C-alpha positions, 0 to 999 in steps of 0.5 A, spaced: 499 500 500 505 504 501 509 503 495 502 505 491 501 511 495 509 512 493 507 512 486 501 516 485 505 521 488 510 520 484 506 519 478 504 525 475 511 529 477 514 524 472 509 526 467 510 534 468 518 532 467 516 528 461 514 534 458 521 538 459 525 531 457 521 531 450 523 538 448 530 536 449 529 530 446 526 533 440 533 538 439 537 532 438 532 528 434 530 534 429 538 534 427 538 527 426 532 527 422 534 533 417 542 532 417 543 525 419 548 528 424 549 525 432 549 533 435 554 530 441 555 538 442 547 537 445 549 536 452 553 542 453 548 547 450 543 544 455 548 545 460 548 552 458 541 554 458 541 552 465 546 558 466 543 563 462 537 562 467 541 563 471 544 569 469 538 572 468 534 571 473 540 571 479 544 576 476 539 580 472 533 579 476 528 577 470 523 572 471 526 566 468 521 563 464 521 571 461 527 569 460 526 564 455 525 570 450 532 571 451 535 565 451 531 561 445 534 567 440 540 566 443 540 558 443 538 560 436 544 564 433 549 559 436 546 552 433 548 556 427 554 558 428 556 551 431 553 549 424 557 554 419 564 553 424 564 545 425 559 541 421 557 545 416 564 542 411 564 534 414 555 535 413 557 530 407 562 526 409 562 519 413 558 520 420 565 520 424 566 526 421 560 529 424 561 526 431 568 528 432 566 535 429 560 536 435 564 532 440 570 537 439 564 542 440 562 539 446 569 539 449 570 546 448 564 548 451 565 545 457 572 548 458 570 555 456 563 553 461 569 549 467 574 555 466 567 561 468 563 557 472 569 551 475 564 545 476 561 546 482 553 546 484 549 552 482 541 553 484 536 557 481 532 558 487 525 560 484 518 559 488 512 558 484 508 556 490 504 549 489 498 546 488 494 540 491 491 533 488 489 529 494 496 527 497 499 529 491 503 537 491 504 539 485 510 545 485 509 552 480 515 551 477 513 544 474 507 546 472 509 552 469 515 548 466 511 543 462 506 548 459 512 552 457 514 545 453 507 544 450 507 550 448 514 550 444 512 543 442 505 546 438 509 553 436 515 547 433 510 543 429 506 550 427 512 552 424 515 545 420 507 544 417 504 551 417 510 556 414 515 556 408 521 555 412 518 550 416 515 545 409 522 547 406 525 544 412 521 538 412 523 537 404 530 537 406 530 531 410 525 527 404 531 528 399 537 534 399 537 533 392 531 534 390 529 539 395 535 543 391 532 543 384 527 545 386 530 551 388 530 550 396 537 552 399 539 546 403 545 549 406 541 554 409 535 550 411 541 545 414 544 552 418 537 553 420 535 546 422 541 545 426 539 552 430 533 550 431 536 543 434 540 548 438 534 552 441 531 547 443 536 543 447 537 551 451 530 550 452 530 544 456 536 546 459 532 553 462 526 549 465 531 544 467 535 549 471 528 552 476 528 544 477 534 542 480 541 544 481 546 544 476 554 545 473 557 545 467 557 537 467 549 536 468 547 536 460 551 530 459 545 526 463 540 529 459 544 527 453 544 521 455 537 520 455 535 524 449 538 518 447 534 514 450 528 518 448 529 519 441 529 512 440 522 510 444 520 516 440 523 514 433 530 517 431 527 523 426 520 524 429 521 530 433 514 530 435 515 522 437 519 526 441 514 529 446 510 522 447 518 518 448 520 523 454 513 522 457 514 514 457 521 516 460 518 520 466 512 515 468 518 510 468 522 515 471 516 515 476 515 508 478 520 505 478 523 509 485 516 506 488 519 498 488 526 499 487 532 503 489 532 510 485 540 507 482 535 502 478 532 508 474 539 509 469 540 500 469 532 500 467 533 506 462 538 503 458 535 496 458 529 498 455 534 503 450 538 496 448 531 493 447 527 498 444 534 498 439 533 490 437 526 489 436 524 496 433 530 500 431 526 506 428 523 507 434 516 506 437 513 510 434 516 509 427 521 516 424 518 520 419 522 519 412 
């Protein structure tokens, strides 16, 4: 009975956290779906989003959620810069080249971040109250973050399916050569796609910073979660990433109710391997 009560208390929290996980994974899977590049700088960019919230709130006194309107465009521009400097020249090279390029960016960000902030934990002490649902208490920060994640997901969907740049991204993802024959500037579209993926990673980091303490190394764990979510939802399917994020959030809520918390990553990556073996395209399939 105690386990059931613990499960009922933690499950809503896991669902809310899953929305934010989904946004983090969307950035990774969008880049893969459009240009077949695994972005190993994804984790440090999430960390930069965390420190963006810290600087905006602690140093500038701006509400962390209003700070998203600053972090999002900065993340977009950073992604375009990373693509132009590190990824553009290896986009058609073997996968190992793009892996090494994005891993180099990963190490540069961690190195500069360590020099600027050290590896000590930081915290954004921001309180938005709580909502009581029976025996469950939902923190206001998680409710707002989940709502922000839903809005970001809806915005991404509308952008990809209702705007010309979004339709161009989908065209390049489906067939880059044919898109170029139709007059679509694939190089610009790839830069925009990488920028959007980076922006989503930064936004997720900004939201996570209101939950947990963090350091410049914290993004690595969320990058690994993003890979698991990407496989669950189907790499290349940004919307499926949200469902995968919810699944992972629910899993993280269920496991501690019956097992030690240390079993959470074991079960997560066991599920990761299982899905790869049984359904490599993901539970929801990658959109072609």
